[in-house]
C-alpha positions as CSV (number, residue, x, y, z in Angstrom):
1,M,-23.4,10.2,16.0
2,A,-20.4,8.8,14.6
3,L,-18.3,10.5,12.0
4,K,-18.2,7.7,8.8
5,L,-16.3,9.2,6.0
6,T,-16.0,6.7,2.4
7,L,-13.9,7.4,-0.3
8,V,-15.3,6.1,-3.7
9,G,-13.6,6.9,-7.4
10,M,-11.6,4.9,-10.4
11,P,-8.3,2.8,-9.6
12,G,-5.8,5.1,-8.9
13,G,-8.1,7.9,-8.0
14,G,-6.3,8.3,-4.6
15,K,-8.6,7.1,-2.3
16,S,-5.9,5.1,0.0
17,T,-3.7,7.7,-0.2
18,V,-6.3,11.4,0.4
19,G,-8.1,8.7,2.8
20,K,-4.6,8.0,5.4
21,Q,-4.5,11.5,5.3
22,L,-7.8,12.7,5.5
23,A,-7.9,9.9,8.7
24,R,-4.6,11.5,10.5
25,Q,-6.1,15.0,10.0
26,I,-9.0,14.3,11.9
27,G,-7.6,11.7,14.0
28,V,-9.9,8.5,13.3
29,P,-9.0,5.3,11.9
30,F,-8.4,4.6,8.3
31,V,-9.8,1.2,6.6
32,D,-9.1,0.0,3.3
33,S,-11.9,-2.0,1.7
34,D,-9.4,-4.1,-0.5
35,H,-7.0,-4.7,2.4
36,E,-9.7,-6.0,4.7
37,I,-10.6,-8.4,2.2
38,E,-7.0,-9.3,0.9
39,R,-6.6,-10.0,5.2
40,R,-9.7,-12.4,4.8
41,V,-9.0,-14.4,1.9
42,G,-5.0,-14.4,3.0
43,G,-4.0,-13.2,-0.3
44,S,-4.5,-10.3,-3.0
45,V,-7.4,-9.1,-4.9
46,R,-5.7,-9.9,-7.8
47,Q,-5.1,-13.9,-6.4
48,F,-8.7,-14.0,-5.4
49,F,-9.9,-12.6,-8.2
50,D,-7.9,-14.8,-10.8
51,Q,-9.2,-17.8,-9.1
52,H,-12.9,-16.8,-8.7
53,G,-14.1,-14.5,-10.9
54,E,-15.0,-11.1,-10.6
55,D,-18.7,-12.2,-9.5
56,A,-17.4,-14.2,-6.3
57,F,-15.0,-10.9,-5.2
58,R,-17.8,-8.6,-5.8
59,D,-20.2,-10.9,-3.5
60,L,-17.3,-11.1,-1.1
61,E,-16.7,-7.0,-1.5
62,T,-20.2,-6.2,-0.2
63,E,-20.1,-8.4,3.0
64,V,-16.9,-6.5,4.1
65,L,-18.4,-3.3,3.3
66,A,-21.4,-4.1,5.2
67,E,-19.6,-4.8,7.8
68,L,-17.1,-1.9,7.7
69,I,-20.1,0.5,7.6
70,A,-22.0,-1.4,10.5
71,R,-18.7,-1.1,12.8
72,P,-19.0,1.4,15.6
73,G,-17.1,4.7,15.5
74,D,-15.6,6.9,12.9
75,S,-13.7,5.8,10.5
76,V,-12.3,6.5,7.4
77,L,-13.0,4.1,4.3
78,A,-11.2,3.7,1.1
79,T,-13.1,1.6,-0.9
80,G,-12.1,-0.7,-4.7
81,G,-12.9,1.0,-7.6
82,G,-15.7,-1.4,-8.7
83,A,-17.3,-0.9,-4.9
84,V,-20.3,1.3,-7.0
85,L,-20.9,-1.7,-9.7
86,R,-23.7,-2.9,-6.9
87,E,-26.6,-1.3,-6.2
88,R,-26.6,-2.6,-2.9
89,N,-23.0,-1.3,-2.0
90,R,-24.1,2.1,-3.3
91,E,-26.9,2.4,-0.7
92,L,-24.9,0.6,2.0
93,L,-22.4,3.5,1.7
94,H,-24.8,6.3,1.0
95,A,-26.9,5.9,3.7
96,G,-24.3,4.6,6.1
97,S,-21.3,7.0,5.8
98,T,-20.5,10.6,3.9
99,V,-19.4,9.6,0.6
100,L,-16.7,11.7,-1.1
101,Y,-16.3,11.3,-4.6
102,L,-12.7,11.8,-5.8
103,R,-12.8,12.3,-9.3
104,S,-10.3,12.0,-12.1
105,T,-10.2,11.6,-15.9
106,P,-9.2,8.6,-17.8
107,E,-5.8,10.3,-18.9
108,D,-4.9,11.5,-15.5
109,L,-5.4,8.0,-14.1
110,F,-3.6,6.7,-17.0
111,R,-0.7,8.7,-16.4
112,R,-0.6,7.4,-12.4
113,L,-1.3,3.8,-13.3
114,R,0.7,3.2,-16.7
115,H,3.2,1.1,-14.8
116,D,0.8,-0.7,-12.3
117,T,0.5,-4.4,-12.7
118,T,-1.9,-5.1,-9.3
119,R,-4.6,-3.8,-10.9
120,P,-6.5,-6.6,-12.7
121,L,-9.2,-4.8,-14.8
122,L,-6.0,-2.9,-16.1
123,Q,-3.9,-6.0,-17.2
124,V,-5.3,-5.4,-21.0
125,K,-3.6,-4.3,-24.1
126,D,-5.1,-0.8,-24.1
127,P,-5.3,0.2,-20.3
128,L,-6.4,4.0,-21.5
129,A,-9.3,2.7,-23.5
130,K,-10.4,0.0,-20.3
131,L,-10.0,2.8,-18.1
132,R,-11.8,5.2,-20.7
133,E,-14.8,2.1,-20.8
134,L,-14.7,2.1,-17.0
135,H,-15.2,6.1,-16.4
136,Q,-18.3,6.0,-18.8
137,Q,-19.6,3.1,-16.9
138,R,-18.7,3.8,-13.5
139,D,-18.5,7.8,-13.6
140,P,-22.6,8.0,-12.8
141,L,-22.6,5.8,-10.0
142,Y,-20.1,7.0,-8.1
143,R,-22.2,10.6,-8.6
144,R,-25.0,8.6,-7.7
145,C,-23.4,7.3,-4.8
146,A,-21.5,10.6,-3.2
147,H,-22.9,13.1,-1.0
148,Y,-19.8,15.4,-2.4
149,V,-17.6,15.3,-5.7
150,L,-14.2,16.7,-5.6
151,E,-12.3,16.8,-8.7
152,S,-8.8,15.2,-8.0
153,A,-7.1,15.5,-11.5
154,R,-4.5,18.1,-10.5
155,P,-4.5,18.6,-7.0
156,S,-1.7,17.5,-4.6
157,V,-2.9,14.9,-1.9
158,H,-2.6,17.4,0.8
159,A,-5.0,20.0,-1.5
160,L,-7.2,17.2,-2.1
161,V,-7.2,16.4,2.1
162,N,-8.2,20.4,2.6
163,M,-10.9,20.3,0.3
164,A,-12.8,17.0,1.8
165,L,-11.7,19.3,5.4
166,M,-13.7,22.1,3.7
167,Q,-16.5,20.5,2.1
168,L,-17.1,18.6,5.6
169,E,-16.8,21.6,7.7
170,L,-19.1,23.5,5.8
171,A,-21.9,21.0,5.8
172,G,-21.8,21.0,9.5
173,L,-20.1,17.3,9.5
174,L,-17.2,18.1,11.1
175,D,-16.4,20.6,13.8
176,P,-13.5,22.9,12.7
177,A,-11.7,22.6,16.4
178,R,-11.2,19.0,16.0
179,V,-9.3,19.2,12.8
180,A,-7.1,22.1,14.3
181,A,-6.3,20.1,17.4
182,T,-5.3,16.9,15.1
183,V,-3.4,19.6,13.3
184,G,-1.7,21.2,15.6
185,A,-0.4,18.3,17.5
186,E,1.4,16.9,14.2
187,P,5.1,17.5,13.4
188,H,5.4,19.1,10.3
């Protein structure tokens, strides 16, 4: 059976950064759903969002997630922060992969994102208030979708990757020898 891991969480929660490192550690391909969408539309998520609206973006996101989950073979998938808003997406991700929720507080996210101009939902007068609103709305959805919740407020990327690997090993989803072989092959 293929090892499919999906990372969900708020914008700026570390899904792509942690996902790339996790994929490298276990020797599988990494895919970012937003990058797949950008490749498909030939532009940025923000441009598509601005031109076509959130509903059209969410329709495309569902289509891309379904394709990525259905791909054969092992992978680590980082999703967009709003991927869990649609029940269909939550069902696809939960049934087709092992979902890790990288959980951060709105305040931690604000510290990381306060200068970021690429996230459409945060281009508002009070980004911290928007993050609090999004967190209140989405945290229960991330939890419903996730198999495991990893608190990502303080740990480094390295610590988060190790926490994820430990959870997967304890659950019997990952052979520790596979990780050891991959880690030993990489230069430090």
